[in-house]
Backbone bond lengths (Angstrom), bond angles and torsions (degrees), N, CA, C in turn:
res aa  C-N    CA-C-N  psi(-1)  N-CA   C-N-CA  omega(-1)  CA-C   N-CA-C  phi
1 M - - - 1.446 - - 1.576 108.70 -
2 F 1.311 114.09 170.80 1.463 121.82 177.21 1.528 108.43 -83.49
3 D 1.309 112.98 142.99 1.488 117.46 167.41 1.572 105.24 -93.66
4 L 1.274 118.99 173.85 1.446 123.03 -178.40 1.551 112.99 -58.99
5 Q 1.336 115.21 -41.06 1.486 118.64 178.96 1.505 112.23 -61.40
6 S 1.331 117.61 -44.12 1.461 123.67 -175.00 1.525 106.10 -72.85
7 L 1.344 121.14 -38.10 1.398 121.77 172.51 1.502 117.64 -62.51
8 T 1.311 114.05 -41.84 1.444 121.12 174.51 1.529 115.37 -61.58
9 T 1.325 114.74 -41.05 1.493 122.43 177.50 1.510 106.09 -67.90
10 F 1.308 119.60 -47.20 1.489 121.18 179.60 1.524 110.63 -56.07
11 L 1.356 121.18 -51.17 1.384 121.35 179.72 1.495 113.86 -66.57
12 G 1.292 117.56 -24.48 1.441 120.78 -179.89 1.579 106.64 -68.26
13 W 1.394 112.91 -49.61 1.486 116.90 -179.89 1.508 111.50 -66.03
14 C 1.339 118.04 -37.15 1.514 120.18 176.10 1.552 109.20 -59.61
15 S 1.297 117.85 -42.97 1.433 123.60 -179.37 1.556 108.24 -60.73
16 L 1.300 113.84 -51.98 1.453 117.80 -178.13 1.507 116.24 -58.65
17 I 1.363 114.26 -45.56 1.431 121.41 175.66 1.540 112.99 -59.94
18 N 1.335 114.23 -48.36 1.479 120.15 178.94 1.493 114.25 -61.81
19 V 1.298 114.89 -42.00 1.528 118.81 177.22 1.548 109.43 -65.01
20 G 1.341 116.45 -38.23 1.452 117.95 174.11 1.520 116.31 -61.67
21 I 1.339 113.65 -43.06 1.487 118.88 171.25 1.515 113.45 -57.12
22 L 1.380 113.72 -46.17 1.485 118.78 179.28 1.579 114.60 -58.79
23 V 1.406 110.15 -41.70 1.451 115.69 179.17 1.509 111.44 -67.14
24 L 1.282 115.45 -42.00 1.507 123.71 -176.84 1.560 104.92 -65.06
25 S 1.356 116.80 -49.61 1.500 117.09 179.61 1.519 113.00 -58.27
26 T 1.305 116.06 -42.64 1.418 122.96 179.58 1.527 110.51 -62.57
27 A 1.286 118.02 -43.44 1.463 123.36 -175.27 1.586 106.55 -69.21
28 I 1.273 117.84 -41.56 1.455 122.83 174.39 1.493 112.53 -58.88
29 I 1.296 117.61 -49.00 1.485 121.50 178.97 1.571 112.08 -62.88
30 L 1.357 114.33 -35.54 1.441 119.02 -178.24 1.526 113.29 -73.42
31 F 1.371 112.41 -47.93 1.482 118.16 -169.85 1.523 114.05 -92.12
32 A 1.284 116.74 -23.24 1.507 118.59 176.60 1.487 109.89 -123.79
33 K 1.343 112.31 43.97 1.507 118.16 -179.45 1.486 113.46 -61.77
34 R 1.311 123.22 -45.65 1.407 126.69 -176.97 1.522 110.15 -60.20
35 T 1.278 119.56 -50.34 1.465 125.21 -178.44 1.566 108.32 -63.81
36 I 1.286 118.02 -46.28 1.449 120.67 -177.49 1.519 109.99 -67.65
37 L 1.321 118.26 -38.44 1.460 120.81 176.77 1.522 111.36 -57.58
38 Q 1.390 111.53 -52.06 1.450 118.06 -175.30 1.550 107.72 -61.18
39 L 1.329 121.40 -47.49 1.417 125.91 -175.97 1.566 110.98 -60.92
40 H 1.331 116.75 -46.59 1.404 119.56 -176.03 1.505 111.78 -77.18
41 S 1.306 121.66 -33.94 1.419 125.35 171.46 1.553 112.97 -58.93
42 Q 1.315 114.81 -38.97 1.497 115.95 179.72 1.542 110.19 -75.95
43 M 1.342 114.54 -37.67 1.510 118.35 -177.12 1.509 113.24 -68.58
44 F 1.285 115.25 -39.68 1.522 119.23 -171.84 1.501 113.18 -114.93
45 S 1.279 121.40 8.92 1.487 126.23 177.23 1.497 107.93 48.93
46 V 1.356 118.83 55.85 1.391 125.65 174.50 1.481 109.90 -122.73
47 T 1.365 118.49 143.92 1.382 116.34 -174.53 1.606 106.16 -76.76
48 E 1.365 113.58 165.17 1.494 117.58 -176.82 1.540 111.98 -71.76
49 S 1.379 119.44 -27.73 1.433 119.84 177.74 1.554 106.65 -70.25
50 Q 1.281 120.17 -37.02 1.454 122.21 179.25 1.445 111.44 -68.92
51 L 1.321 117.88 -35.10 1.511 122.87 177.01 1.534 110.71 -61.22
52 N 1.330 116.14 -43.70 1.480 121.06 -179.69 1.500 107.40 -54.65
53 Q 1.333 121.60 -48.00 1.401 124.39 179.39 1.474 111.18 -63.69
54 L 1.353 119.46 -41.37 1.398 123.45 -179.39 1.564 112.20 -65.60
55 Y 1.317 116.74 -38.56 1.438 118.02 176.30 1.538 111.17 -62.91
56 L 1.357 114.17 -45.53 1.507 115.31 177.46 1.511 113.78 -58.05
57 Q 1.344 115.17 -43.22 1.431 120.00 179.55 1.556 110.57 -64.28
58 F 1.342 116.77 -39.24 1.481 118.11 176.72 1.487 113.74 -60.25
59 I 1.352 112.77 -46.77 1.491 114.59 -179.86 1.515 114.26 -65.71
60 A 1.361 116.82 -39.02 1.420 121.96 176.80 1.561 113.95 -63.51
61 H 1.285 113.90 -43.58 1.482 120.61 178.81 1.532 111.00 -64.42
62 Y 1.300 116.00 -49.94 1.404 122.86 -179.79 1.528 112.44 -58.15
63 K 1.302 114.22 -42.86 1.447 120.62 179.15 1.544 111.60 -62.61
64 M 1.343 114.71 -45.39 1.485 120.41 176.53 1.570 111.36 -59.93
65 L 1.324 115.47 -41.27 1.433 119.20 -177.31 1.548 108.68 -66.66
66 I 1.234 116.81 -41.17 1.502 120.45 176.21 1.500 113.01 -60.15
67 L 1.356 116.30 -45.34 1.458 121.33 175.79 1.507 113.56 -62.17
68 I 1.302 117.61 -43.76 1.446 121.31 -174.81 1.582 112.64 -76.36
69 F 1.276 116.08 -41.38 1.500 119.69 -172.94 1.499 114.60 -100.58
70 N 1.314 119.02 -14.61 1.479 120.34 -176.97 1.550 109.61 -117.22
71 L 1.328 111.42 -66.04 1.405 117.81 -167.16 1.566 116.01 -68.35
72 V 1.363 117.20 -41.76 1.462 118.67 -178.56 1.522 109.38 -68.37
73 P 1.410 120.36 -47.21 1.480 118.15 177.09 1.553 113.90 -59.52
74 Y 1.372 114.38 -34.71 1.449 117.89 176.13 1.529 110.64 -63.69
75 I 1.266 119.43 -47.06 1.462 121.33 -179.61 1.511 108.50 -64.30
76 A 1.305 121.88 -44.46 1.444 121.86 179.10 1.472 113.16 -60.94
77 L 1.270 118.12 -41.78 1.537 119.83 176.40 1.524 111.47 -67.33
78 K 1.365 119.20 -33.14 1.412 119.49 179.37 1.536 108.61 -71.18
79 L 1.335 116.37 -34.24 1.477 118.26 179.41 1.528 109.38 -69.84
80 M 1.284 120.69 -30.20 1.490 123.47 -176.88 1.568 108.25 -71.77
81 Q 1.259 118.81 -26.27 1.441 121.91 -169.18 1.572 108.44 -83.01
């Protein structure tokens, strides 16, 4: 099993990787928006205005999941040590 130090290290790396994915996803949506909109609207038969809302929901949900399942437990374990 994991000891507290290993679990803390694991959650720290999970947080870092997930924040990196969030930043990369946000950057792609911001800087390649036209290309991504065209690609996704053709692939999924969704209008571009709907995709804008879906992108925002994706970023918001992903950020909340990172906070709830990675960052908060990591901070709690760091405070316990």
